[in-house]
C-alpha positions in Angstrom: 0.0 0.0 0.0 1.5 3.3 -1.1 1.4 6.5 1.1 -1.5 7.9 -0.8 -3.7 4.8 -0.2 -2.7 4.7 3.4 -3.6 8.4 3.9 -6.9 7.8 2.2 -7.6 4.8 4.4 -6.9 6.8 7.5 -9.2 9.6 6.3 -12.0 7.1 5.8 -11.5 5.6 9.3 -11.6 9.0 10.8 -14.8 9.8 8.8 -16.5 6.6 10.0 -15.5 7.4 13.6 -16.8 10.9 13.3 -20.1 9.6 12.0 -20.4 7.2 14.9 -19.7 10.0 17.3 -22.3 12.2 15.7 -24.9 9.4 16.0 -24.1 8.9 19.7 -24.3 12.7 20.2 -27.8 12.8 18.6 -29.0 9.9 20.8 -27.6 11.7 23.9 -29.3 14.9 22.9 -32.6 13.0 22.4 -32.4 11.5 25.8 -31.6 14.9 27.4 -34.5 16.6 25.6 -36.9 13.8 26.7 -35.7 14.1 30.3 -36.0 17.9 30.5 -39.5 17.8 28.9 -40.8 15.5 31.7 -39.3 17.4 34.6 -41.9 19.1 36.9 -40.2 22.5 36.6 -37.9 24.5 34.3 -34.2 23.8 33.5 -32.4 26.9 32.3 -29.2 28.5 31.1 -28.9 32.3 31.4 -26.5 35.2 31.3 -25.4 36.9 34.5 -27.1 40.2 33.9 -29.9 41.9 35.8 -32.4 40.8 33.2 -31.3 37.1 33.6 -31.3 36.8 29.8 -32.2 33.2 29.0 -30.1 31.2 26.5 -32.0 28.0 27.1 -35.2 27.0 28.9 -36.9 23.7 29.0 -40.5 23.0 28.0 -41.6 23.1 31.6 -41.5 27.0 31.5 -44.9 27.2 29.9 -46.6 25.5 32.9 -44.4 27.3 35.3 -44.7 30.9 34.0 -47.3 30.9 31.3 -44.7 31.9 28.8 -43.3 29.6 26.0 -39.6 29.0 25.8 -39.4 31.1 22.7 -40.8 34.1 24.7 -38.0 34.0 27.2 -34.9 33.0 25.1 -32.9 36.2 24.4 -35.8 38.1 26.1 -37.6 38.1 22.7 -41.0 38.8 24.4 -40.1 39.4 28.0 -36.9 39.1 30.1 -37.1 36.6 33.0 -35.9 39.4 35.3 -39.1 41.2 34.5 -41.2 38.2 35.6 -39.6 38.2 39.1 -41.6 40.2 41.6 -40.3 43.7 41.9 -39.7 43.4 45.6 -37.6 40.3 45.1 -35.3 41.3 42.2 -32.6 43.0 44.2 -32.4 40.2 46.9 -32.2 37.6 44.2 -29.4 39.5 42.4 -27.4 39.9 45.7 -27.7 36.2 46.7 -26.7 34.9 43.3 -23.7 37.3 43.0 -22.6 36.4 46.5 -22.6 32.7 45.7 -20.8 33.4 42.4 -18.1 35.3 44.2 -17.4 32.2 46.3 -17.9 29.9 43.3 -20.6 28.0 45.2 -24.0 26.7 44.1 -26.9 28.9 45.1 -30.5 28.1 46.2 -33.1 30.7 46.9 -36.8 31.4 47.0 -38.6 34.3 45.4 -41.9 35.3 43.7 -42.8 35.6 40.0 -45.7 37.2 38.2 -47.0 34.7 35.6 -48.3 35.6 32.2 -51.8 35.3 33.6 -50.9 37.8 36.3 -50.8 35.2 39.1 -48.2 35.5 41.9 -46.3 32.3 42.4 -43.4 31.2 44.7 -40.4 29.7 43.1 -37.4 27.7 44.4 -34.4 28.4 42.2 -31.1 26.6 42.3 -28.0 26.7 40.1 -24.4 27.4 39.8 -22.0 29.5 37.6 -20.4 27.9 34.5 -16.7 29.1 34.2 -14.3 28.6 31.3 -10.7 27.3 31.6 -9.5 30.8 32.5 -12.0 31.3 35.3 -14.3 33.6 33.4 -18.0 33.3 34.1 -19.8 32.2 30.9 -23.3 31.6 32.1 -25.6 30.3 34.9 -27.3 26.9 34.8 -29.9 25.4 37.1 -33.5 24.4 37.8 -36.6 26.3 38.9 -39.6 24.7 40.6 -43.0 25.9 41.9 -43.2 25.9 45.7 -46.3 28.0 46.0 -48.4 25.4 47.8 -45.6 24.6 50.3 -45.2 28.4 51.1 -49.0 28.7 51.6 -48.9 25.7 53.9 -46.1 27.3 55.9 -48.0 30.5 56.2 -51.1 28.7 57.5 -49.0 26.9 60.1 -47.5 30.2 61.3 -50.9 31.8 61.6 -52.3 28.8 63.6 -49.4 28.7 66.0 -51.0 31.1 68.5 -54.3 29.1 68.4 -52.3 25.9 68.8 -50.6 27.2 72.0 -53.9 28.1 73.6 -55.5 24.8 72.7 -52.5 22.8 74.0 -52.4 24.6 77.3 -56.0 23.5 77.9 -55.3 19.8 77.2 -55.4 17.2 79.9 -52.7 15.2 77.9 -49.1 15.8 78.6 -47.8 17.9 75.7 -44.2 18.8 75.2 -41.7 19.7 72.5 -38.0 18.8 72.6 -34.9 18.7 70.5 -33.5 15.4 69.1 -31.2 15.1 72.2 -34.1 15.3 74.6 -33.8 19.0 75.6 -37.3 20.4 76.4 -38.4 23.5 74.5 -42.1 23.5 75.5 -44.3 21.9 78.2 -47.9 22.5 78.9 -49.5 22.8 82.3 -50.6 19.2 82.5 -47.0 18.1 81.9 -45.8 20.3 84.7 -48.4 19.0 87.1 -47.6 15.4 86.3 -43.9 15.7 86.9 -44.2 18.3 89.7 -42.0 21.1 88.3 -42.7 24.5 86.8 -42.1 25.2 83.1 -39.2 27.5 84.1 -37.5 24.6 85.9 -38.0 22.2 83.0 -37.3 24.2 79.9 -33.8 23.9 78.5 -33.3 20.7 80.5 -33.5 17.1 79.3 -36.4 14.9 80.1 -34.2 11.8 80.1 -33.4 11.8 83.8 -37.2 11.3 84.4 -36.9 7.9 82.5 -35.5 4.8 84.2 -32.0 4.1 83.0 -33.1 0.6 81.7 -35.4 2.4 79.2 -32.9 5.1 77.9 -31.7 3.2 74.9 -35.3 2.2 73.9 -36.5 5.8 74.2 -33.6 7.2 72.2 -34.3 4.6 69.5 -37.9 5.6 69.3 -37.1 9.3 69.0 -34.6 8.5 66.2 -37.3 6.5 64.4 -39.2 9.8 63.7 -38.1 11.1 60.3 -39.4 12.4 57.0 -40.4 8.9 55.9 -42.1 8.0 59.2 -43.1 11.4 60.8 -45.3 9.9 63.5 -44.3 7.3 66.1 -46.4 6.0 69.1 -44.7 4.0 71.9 -44.8 3.5 75.6 -42.1 3.7 78.3 -41.8 4.1 82.0 -41.3 7.4 83.8 -40.4 8.3 87.4 -42.9 10.6 89.2 -41.7 13.1 91.9 -42.8 10.7 94.6 -40.6 7.9 93.2 -43.6 6.0 91.7 -42.9 4.4 88.3 -45.7 4.8 85.8 -46.3 3.9 82.2 -46.9 6.7 79.7 -47.9 6.3 76.0 -46.3 9.0 73.8 -47.2 9.9 70.2 -44.2 11.8 68.7 -44.5 13.9 65.6 -41.4 14.9 63.7 -40.9 18.6 63.0 -38.8 19.0 59.8 -37.1 21.9 58.1 -37.4 22.6 54.3 -34.7 20.0 53.7 -36.7 17.3 55.6 -34.1 17.3 58.3 -35.4 16.6 61.9 -35.1 19.8 64.0 -37.6 19.0 66.8 -40.2 16.6 68.0 -43.7 17.3 69.4 -45.2 14.7 71.7 -48.5 14.1 73.4 -48.6 11.6 76.3 -51.1 10.0 78.6 -50.8 7.7 81.6 -51.6 4.1 80.6 -50.5 2.2 83.7 -53.9 0.7 84.4 -54.4 0.0 80.7 -51.1 -2.0 80.6 -52.1 -4.0 83.6 -55.3 -5.1 81.7 -53.6 -5.7 78.3 -52.8 -9.3 78.8 -56.4 -10.5 79.2 -57.4 -8.4 76.2 -54.5 -9.2 73.9 -56.2 -11.8 71.7 -59.3 -9.7 71.1 -57.3 -6.5 70.6 -55.1 -8.2 68.0 -58.1 -9.2 66.0 -59.7 -5.8 66.4 -56.5 -4.0 65.3 -56.1 -6.1 62.2 -59.7 -5.5 61.2 -59.6 -1.7 61.7 -56.3 -1.4 59.9 -57.6 -3.1 56.8 -61.1 -1.6 56.8 -60.7 -0.4 53.2 -59.8 -4.0 52.1 -61.6 -7.3 52.2 -61.1 -9.2 55.5 -61.5 -13.0 55.4 -61.0 -15.4 58.3 -61.0 -19.2 58.0 -60.6 -22.0 60.5 -58.2 -24.9 60.3 -60.5 -26.7 57.9 -60.6 -23.7 55.5 -64.2 -22.8 56.4 -65.2 -19.1 56.5 -65.7 -17.9 60.0 -65.7 -14.2 59.3 -65.8 -11.8 56.3 -66.4 -8.1 56.3 -69.0 -6.4 54.0 -66.2 -5.3 51.6 -65.0 -8.8 51.1 -68.5 -10.1 50.4 -69.2 -7.2 48.0 -66.0 -7.9 46.0 -67.2 -11.4 45.3 -70.9 -10.4 44.7 -72.2 -12.3 47.8 -73.8 -11.2 51.1 -71.9 -11.8 54.3 -74.5 -14.5 55.3 -74.0 -16.4 52.0 -70.2 -16.7 52.6 -70.3 -17.8 56.2 -69.4 -21.4 56.7 -68.4 -22.0 53.1 -65.0 -23.4 52.2 -62.4 -21.0 50.8 -62.1 -23.3 47.8 -65.7 -22.8 46.8 -64.7 -19.4 45.5 -62.0 -20.7 43.2 -61.6 -22.3 39.9 -60.1 -25.8 39.8 -56.7 -24.6 38.7 -56.5 -22.1 41.5 -58.0 -24.5 44.0 -55.2 -27.0 43.3 -52.6 -24.2 43.6 -53.9 -23.2 47.0 -54.6 -26.7 48.4 -54.8 -25.5 51.9 -51.2 -24.5 52.1 -51.5 -20.8 51.0 -53.0 -19.7 54.3 -50.8 -21.5 56.8 -48.1 -18.9 56.9 -47.7 -15.1 56.4 -47.4 -14.4 52.7 -48.6 -12.2 49.9 -50.0 -13.6 46.6 -51.8 -12.4 43.5 -54.8 -14.7 43.5 -57.8 -15.2 41.2 -61.3 -15.8 42.7 -64.6 -16.6 41.1 -67.4 -14.2 41.7 -71.0 -15.2 42.2 -71.9 -13.9 38.7 -69.1 -16.1 37.1 -66.7 -13.2 36.7 -63.2 -13.1 38.0 -61.7 -11.2 40.9 -58.0 -10.6 40.9 -56.8 -9.9 44.4 -53.6 -9.2 46.4 -54.0 -11.6 49.3 -52.0 -10.9 52.5 -52.3 -13.7 55.1 -51.4 -14.2 58.7 -51.8 -17.5 60.6 -53.9 -17.7 63.7 -52.4 -20.0 66.4 -54.1 -21.8 69.3 -52.8 -21.7 72.9 -50.4 -24.6 72.1 -49.0 -22.8 69.1 -50.8 -25.0 66.6 -52.4 -23.8 63.4 -56.0 -22.7 64.1 -56.8 -20.9 60.9 -55.8 -17.7 59.0 -56.8 -14.1 58.6 -56.4 -12.6 55.1 -56.5 -9.0 53.9 -57.7 -8.9 50.3 -57.2 -6.0 47.9 -59.0 -5.9 44.6 -56.4 -5.6 41.8 -58.6 -6.6 38.9 -58.3 -3.2 37.2 -54.5 -3.4 37.6 -54.4 -6.9 36.0 -56.6 -5.7 33.1 -54.3 -2.8 32.6 -51.2 -4.9 32.6 -52.8 -7.2 30.0 -53.8 -4.2 27.9 -50.3 -2.8 28.0 -48.8 -6.1 27.0 -51.2 -6.2 24.0 -50.4 -2.6 23.1 -46.8 -3.1 22.4 -45.4 0.1 20.9 -42.7 -1.2 18.7 -42.8 -3.0 15.3 -40.7 -6.1 15.7 -39.2 -6.1 12.2 -38.2 -2.4 11.8 -37.8 -1.2 15.3 -40.1 1.7 14.5 -43.2 2.5 16.4 -46.2 0.4 15.4 -49.5 1.6 13.9 -51.4 1.4 17.3 -48.8 3.6 19.0 -48.8 6.0 16.2 -52.5 6.8 16.6 -52.0 7.3 20.4 -49.2 9.8 19.8 -50.7 11.4 16.7 -54.0 12.2 18.4 -52.2 13.9 21.3 -50.0 15.9 18.9 -52.9 16.7 16.7 -55.0 18.1 19.6 -52.0 20.0 20.9 -51.4 21.6 17.5 -55.0 22.6 17.1 -55.2 23.9 20.7 -52.1 26.2 20.4 -52.3 26.9 16.6 -49.0 25.2 15.9 -48.1 23.7 12.5 -48.2 19.9 12.1 -47.3 17.9 9.0 -47.7 14.2 8.1 -45.8 12.1 5.6 -47.2 8.9 4.2 -44.5 6.8 2.4 -44.9 3.7 0.2 -42.0 1.7 -1.2 -42.2 1.5 -5.0 -42.6 -1.9 -6.6 -42.1 -3.7 -3.3 -43.8 -6.8 -4.6 -41.2 -7.1 -7.3 -38.5 -7.0 -4.7 -40.1 -9.9 -2.7 -40.8 -11.9 -5.9 -37.3 -11.3 -7.4 -35.1 -11.3 -4.4 -37.1 -13.2 -1.8 -38.9 -12.1 1.4 -35.6 -11.9 3.3 -34.5 -9.3 0.9 -37.9 -7.5 1.3 -37.4 -7.5 5.1 -33.9 -6.1 4.7 -35.3 -3.3 2.5 -37.9 -2.5 5.2 -35.2 -2.4 7.9 -33.0 -0.2 5.7 -35.8 2.3 5.0 -36.6 2.4 8.7 -33.0 3.0 9.6 -32.7 5.9 7.1 -35.9 7.4 8.5 -34.5 7.3 12.0 -31.3 9.2 11.2 -33.0 11.6 8.8 -35.7 12.9 11.0 -35.6 15.1 14.2 -35.8 13.7 17.7 -39.3 15.1 18.0 -40.5 13.5 14.8 -42.4 10.2 15.1 -41.7 7.6 12.4 -43.7 4.4 12.4 -44.4 1.4 10.2 -48.0 1.9 9.1 -48.5 -1.5 7.5 -46.8 -3.7 4.9 -44.4 -1.5 2.9 -46.1 1.8 4.1 -44.6 4.1 6.7 -46.0 7.3 8.3 -44.1 10.2 9.8 -45.6 12.7 12.2 -43.7 16.1 12.1 -44.7 18.4 14.9 -44.0 22.2 14.5 -43.5 21.7 10.8 -45.1 23.6 7.9 -46.1 22.1 4.5 -43.0 23.7 2.8 -40.6 22.3 5.4 -42.3 18.9 5.3 -41.9 18.8 1.5 -38.2 19.5 1.9 -37.9 16.8 4.4 -39.7 14.3 2.2 -37.6 15.2 -0.8 -34.4 14.8 1.2 -35.6 11.5 2.6 -36.5 10.2 -0.9 -33.2 11.2 -2.3 -31.3 9.5 0.5 -33.2 6.3 0.0 -32.7 6.3 -3.8 -29.0 6.8 -3.3 -28.6 3.9 -0.7 -28.4 0.5 -2.4 -29.7 -2.3 -0.2 -27.4 -5.4 -0.2 -29.1 -8.7 -0.5 -28.1 -12.3 -1.1 -28.9 -11.8 -4.8 -27.2 -8.5 -5.2 -27.9 -4.9 -4.3 -31.4 -3.4 -4.7 -32.1 0.2 -5.4 -35.2 1.5 -3.5 -37.4 4.4 -4.4 -40.5 5.7 -2.6 -43.6 7.6 -3.3 -44.4 10.1 -0.5 -47.6 12.0 0.2 -47.5 15.1 2.3 -50.3 16.9 4.1 -50.2 19.6 6.8 -52.5 21.0 9.4 -53.4 24.6 8.5 -54.0 26.9 11.4 -57.7 27.7 11.8 -58.9 24.8 9.7 -61.5 22.5 11.2 -59.8 19.3 10.5 -59.7 15.8 12.0 -56.7 13.4 12.2 -58.5 10.9 9.9 -59.0 13.6 7.3 -55.3 14.6 7.5 -54.3 11.0 6.9 -56.7 10.8 4.0 -55.2 13.8 2.4 -51.7 12.4 2.8 -52.9 9.1 1.3 -54.5 10.9 -1.7 -51.2 12.8 -2.2 -49.2 9.5 -2.1 -51.4 7.8 -4.7 -51.0 10.9 -6.9 -47.3 10.5 -6.6 -47.6 6.9 -7.8 -49.8 7.9 -10.7 -47.2 10.5 -11.7 -44.6 7.8 -12.2 -43.5 6.9 -8.6 -40.3 8.1 -7.0 -42.2 11.3 -6.3 -43.1 13.6 -3.4 -46.6 15.0 -3.7 -48.3 17.6 -1.5 -52.0 17.9 -0.8 -52.8 21.5 -1.5 -56.6 21.4 -1.6 -56.7 21.6 -5.4 -54.5 19.6 -7.7 -51.8 17.7 -5.9 -48.4 19.3 -6.2 -45.8 16.7 -7.3 -42.0 16.8 -7.3 -39.3 14.2 -7.9 -38.3 12.5 -4.7 -34.6 13.2 -5.4 
């Protein structure tokens, strides 16, 4: 190989590598756009000027501010700084500049005035983007609506005075304390119970009033209160001023800051000494009562050791279409088909488990349920039956089955299938009509496809379909929606696209396909297509079906004109152009 050939080979290798890199970049960009479009807020990039001139905003800005991204970018319609409440503009500027001077991220809250004139609270966070020389290029970050949270905080502040008055009148022992046990508030009942004034108790720890044997337990219960489990009820012993040891039941409620960090606990307590002394004799009935109450929104089903129904609540009977009286005394297996009866076989309910289970309703229909079971033991520890909590998941099962049927992808080409196309097309069509945005549709048919199948075989035909699909994927935008419409027909939905632009896209696509031979076992095949183009015209009372019909008419006009054509539906005579 001479130097010229080697140089040429190196250039080709670099070209292929560059093409692969561009494809990866496009896919990364698509993923990023999809992510940003689904965030409940607005991602942004802006300049560091008093107007906060936007260079980029995500689609979430419309819901957040009432303005479209195009309104804010480069302050074309309005600068973001003008949206900020006048009273908050200077504080926002100072806080951001202070963070930038330290090269730290910033997080702040402020108000905006939406396009509808509504005042909303925002939480803004971001950081400066600096070049290699340390020069500030832009700010990047995210903005979210916290209006509801601010309103809630305000209501809490307004109710604090009323809360104090109510608490002081309570007979329960009410206190507030830091995570280390230091008291910050006690009511009069608390002071009377422990025999000290509020002045004596505040800023001191309640821990010395707890027996040392219970310290670890109490601290663990306090630590159990957090953002995920903000309420905790437990009992422990306390020492009264006269030395008497009593049992008190406390209900702790976590008090959290804006970052969900625990800053304080509020607790209400009552003396349960006598109650605890009587608990042992009431334990069995209390357990049954508690389980029933806790599952009142679900079906409750109790059976004995022989699987006979000893108790069902009204919800359980209603789920199966029976009355409570009709179910009593019947075997569990009478409400199952043979297959499920064999699966259960009396073993399902002899241990604590969860199962998806299918029952037979009185009317012959099926009930899919999530069954949670707990064994009931006799005094000797033997199996005496079971208690089941039953939740109706029939709708969920039906939805899962529907989703399985409604697969979105065509198995041969990897494009979206026809069913999914109509789901997306209807949504995009309605959006375009609602906001007056342009929308175009391309209907594509491979020319003489039967000849390819007959002359080269169906495997070659499949390869042609995959090649066409692949070229469509790389030729269209990330927001465009290509799908296999049926057989050798494809449809492409082009949001935010005019008729002229759609024609240019179709011609470019047709030219690319015609210039791309498809290799087969019997040699290469040249593929041409006939494309019909139709567009949604602003203000026109049009349906999606009619738009498809127009594209279809245009496509057949392209075939009649000699194939390898792009034809637009114009309302009069179709306007045809060579695909290349």
